[in-house]
Structures are given as C-alpha cells and as structure tokens.
C-alpha positions in Angstrom: 12.4 -13.8 -0.3 12.7 -12.1 -3.7 10.7 -13.0 -6.8 12.0 -11.2 -10.0 10.1 -11.2 -13.3 12.3 -9.1 -15.6 15.6 -7.2 -15.7 15.8 -3.6 -14.6 16.7 -1.2 -17.4 18.8 2.0 -17.5 16.7 5.1 -16.9 13.7 3.6 -15.2 12.3 4.9 -11.9 11.4 2.3 -9.3 9.0 3.0 -6.4 9.4 0.6 -3.5 6.5 0.3 -0.9 6.9 -2.0 2.1 4.4 -3.4 4.5 6.0 -4.7 7.7 5.0 -7.8 9.7 3.0 -7.6 12.8 4.2 -11.0 13.9 1.9 -14.0 14.6 2.5 -15.6 11.1 2.2 -12.3 9.2 4.5 -11.4 6.3 6.8 -8.5 5.4 6.1 -7.5 1.8 7.7 -5.0 -0.6 6.4 -4.2 -4.1 8.9 -2.7 -6.6 6.7 -0.6 -9.0 8.3 0.8 -12.2 6.8 4.2 -12.8 8.5 4.1 -16.2 7.0 0.8 -17.4 4.0 0.6 -15.2 4.7 -2.9 -14.0 6.0 -4.7 -10.9 9.2 -6.5 -11.8 10.3 -7.4 -8.3 8.6 -8.5 -5.1 9.9 -9.2 -1.6 7.8 -11.5 0.5 8.9 -13.2 3.7 7.9 -14.2 7.2 11.2 -12.9 8.4 11.2 -9.9 10.8 11.2 -6.3 9.5 14.8 -5.9 10.6 15.8 -8.7 8.2 13.8 -7.2 5.4 15.7 -3.9 5.9 19.0 -5.7 5.7 17.9 -7.5 2.5 16.5 -4.4 0.8 19.5 -2.1 1.3 21.9 -3.8 -1.2 19.1 -4.4 -3.7 18.1 -0.7 -3.6 21.8 0.3 -4.2 22.0 -2.2 -7.1 18.9 -0.9 -8.7 20.4 2.6 -8.5 23.6 1.3 -10.2 21.7 -0.4 -13.0 19.1 2.3 -13.7 21.2 5.4 -13.0 18.0 6.7 -11.2 17.5 6.8 -7.4 14.7 4.5 -6.4 12.4 5.8 -3.7 11.4 3.6 -0.8 8.8 3.9 1.9 7.6 1.7 4.8 4.1 1.8 6.2 4.6 3.5 9.6 2.5 0.9 11.5 4.0 -2.2 13.2 7.3 -0.5 13.8 7.8 0.3 10.2 8.9 3.9 10.9 11.8 2.7 13.0 13.0 0.4 10.3 12.7 3.1 7.7 14.9 5.3 9.9 17.4 2.6 10.1 17.3 2.1 6.3 17.9 5.9 6.0 21.0 5.4 8.2 22.3 2.7 5.9 21.9 4.9 2.9 25.4 6.5 3.3 26.1 6.7 -0.4 22.7 8.4 -1.1 21.8 5.9 -3.8 18.1 5.9 -3.0 15.5 8.3 -1.7 13.6 7.9 1.5 9.9 8.9 1.2 8.6 11.6 3.5 4.8 12.0 3.7 3.4 15.6 3.8 1.2 16.4 6.8 -1.8 18.4 5.6 -3.9 20.8 7.6 -1.0 22.1 9.7 -1.6 25.9 9.6 1.6 26.9 11.4 3.9 24.7 9.2 2.1 23.4 6.1 5.4 21.9 4.8 6.0 19.6 7.7 6.5 16.0 6.7 7.1 12.6 8.4 9.1 9.6 7.4 7.2 6.8 5.8 3.6 6.2 4.7 0.8 6.6 7.3 -2.2 4.3 6.7 -5.0 5.7 8.8 -8.8 6.3 8.6 -8.2 9.3 6.2 -5.7 7.8 3.8 -6.8 4.1 3.7 -10.1 4.5 1.8 -8.4 6.8 -0.9 -5.4 4.6 -1.4 -7.5 1.4 -1.8 -10.0 3.2 -4.0 -7.2 4.5 -6.2 -5.5 1.1 -6.4 -8.8 -0.6 -7.3 -9.3 1.8 -10.2 -5.8 1.1 -11.4 -6.4 -2.7 -11.2 -9.8 -2.5 -12.9 -8.4 -0.4 -15.7 -5.4 -2.7 -16.1 -3.0 0.2 -15.7 -0.2 -1.9 -14.0 1.2 -5.3 -15.1 1.3 -7.7 -12.1 3.3 -10.8 -12.8 3.5 -12.2 -9.2 1.0 -15.0 -8.6 0.8 -14.6 -4.7 0.1 -10.9 -5.2 -2.7 -11.7 -7.7 -4.2 -14.4 -5.3 -4.2 -11.9 -2.4 -6.3 -9.5 -4.5 -8.9 -12.2 -5.1 -9.2 -12.7 -1.3 -9.4 -9.0 -0.5 -13.1 -8.3 0.2 -15.6 -5.8 1.5 -16.6 -6.7 5.1 -19.8 -5.1 6.4 -20.7 -4.6 10.0 -23.7 -2.9 11.6 -21.8 0.4 11.6 -19.3 0.3 8.6 -18.0 -1.3 5.5 -14.3 -2.0 5.3 -12.1 -3.5 2.6 -9.8 -6.1 4.1 -8.4 -9.7 3.7 -11.0 -12.4 4.2 -10.6 -14.8 7.2 -7.3 -16.8 7.2 -5.9 -14.7 4.3 -3.3 -11.9 4.2 -3.3 -8.4 2.7 0.4 -7.5 2.9 1.0 -7.7 -0.9 -2.2 -5.8 -1.6 -1.5 -3.0 0.8 2.1 -2.5 -0.4 0.7 -2.2 -4.0 -1.8 0.4 -2.9 0.9 2.4 -1.1 3.2 2.2 -4.1 0.4 3.5 -6.3 0.0 6.6 -4.1 3.7 7.4 -4.5 3.4 6.8 -8.2 1.0 9.8 -8.3 3.3 12.2 -6.5 7.0 11.2 -6.8 9.4 12.1 -9.6 12.8 10.5 -10.4 16.1 11.9 -9.3 19.0 10.9 -11.5 22.4 10.1 -10.0 25.1 12.7 -10.5 27.5 10.0 -11.6 27.0 8.4 -15.0 26.9 4.6 -14.7 28.1 2.4 -17.6 25.8 -0.2 -19.0 26.0 -3.5 -17.0 26.3 -6.8 -18.8 23.3 -9.0 -19.0 24.7 -11.5 -16.5 25.3 -8.9 -13.7 23.8 -10.4 -10.6 23.6 -9.4 -6.9 23.4 -12.8 -5.5 22.7 -16.4 -6.7 19.0 -15.9 -6.2 19.0 -14.2 -9.6 18.6 -10.5 -8.9 19.8 -8.6 -11.9 
C-alpha cells in the first residue's frame, strides 16, 4: 500500500492529498508532498476501500508528526464519499498531531470566511489545479520518484469532443495518482506549517512504524 523513497526529516512540512476510490476496480491514492524539499517521499496506492485507507493513514500521519515536529496537513477529495472519510479521520485525530484541510468557499457575500472540509474538484477548480500542476511538472519543480505516478502522467491526455476539451486518463487507464498530485500542489500554494507545541527528540535511523519500512 505504501511506497517510500526517503526518510522524513525533522522540520519538514508534509502535505497529504488523497483521491478516494469510486469502486469498480478504481484505486485510492495519497501523495505525501514535502513543501520543504519539493519532492514526494511517500505514496499510498491501493484498491482497498476508502475506509481502509483512512485506517492506514492515521498512524502514518501521527508518525510523520513525531519525526518532523511539524503537523502534516491532509485533505481528501470530497467526491466518492471522501468528505465522510475525512470527517472520520478528523475524529481519529484526538491528539491533534495533524491538520485537516478546510477549503474556503469564495463568492459568499454573507459569510466570505465559510469553509468546507476537504478539496472540492469541480468545473471551476479542476482546470486551474491541472494547469498549475502541469506547469510544475513541465518546469521540474517537484521530484517524483514513484514509477506508477510517472506512468499515470504519461497516460493523462486531452480528450476532445464536439463541445469541449477535457484532460483525463486515456481509456483503460487511471488518474488517481495524477489528481492527488494536483490537489497536493494546490495546498502547497496556500498552506503553511504548524509546529507541535511539544519538542520531539531526534529519532534513530532505524525507527519504523511497521515492517513495510515506513520511517
């Protein structure tokens, strides 16, 4: 489920963006983007249900907080039941070791500061997030180590119909890893780190969360 490419370091700020499965052979995906180092050191990718992804992510988020001393921030795409799983993740965060992202709702005259839990991919946000991420990739702003993520980018195409042009995965391909990257990049542009009140000591190099090798 997890693929890790380097150790987390003290002081770095991690942004976690999750795309939940719609079923029918689809994947749940989460990209762990380091705003500090501009790379993606950890990826979650599984055909398991979103509920199982939430259970897997919670201890990892807490461990990242312990290692870095900085609260990671996490968001789910609201579609496909993601908002309900993000609410459940927020309930698991009893120790307050990570932040739950709240998206601002713009254009609300009565209450301009109103926000909603999670990232909303819609007709207004989708073109911008994909355009911003394309620019970041084209300019090599982020180091991507994960081969499946790279392969998904090569199968992400512009599809033209008689009425519109839309960027999406080609037939028989997936876009979960691409979309979670694009969401993470949106948070990169707006979110700032929050350090833990408690000072954590340095962890030894062999500190691991489970035998899968998370450290």
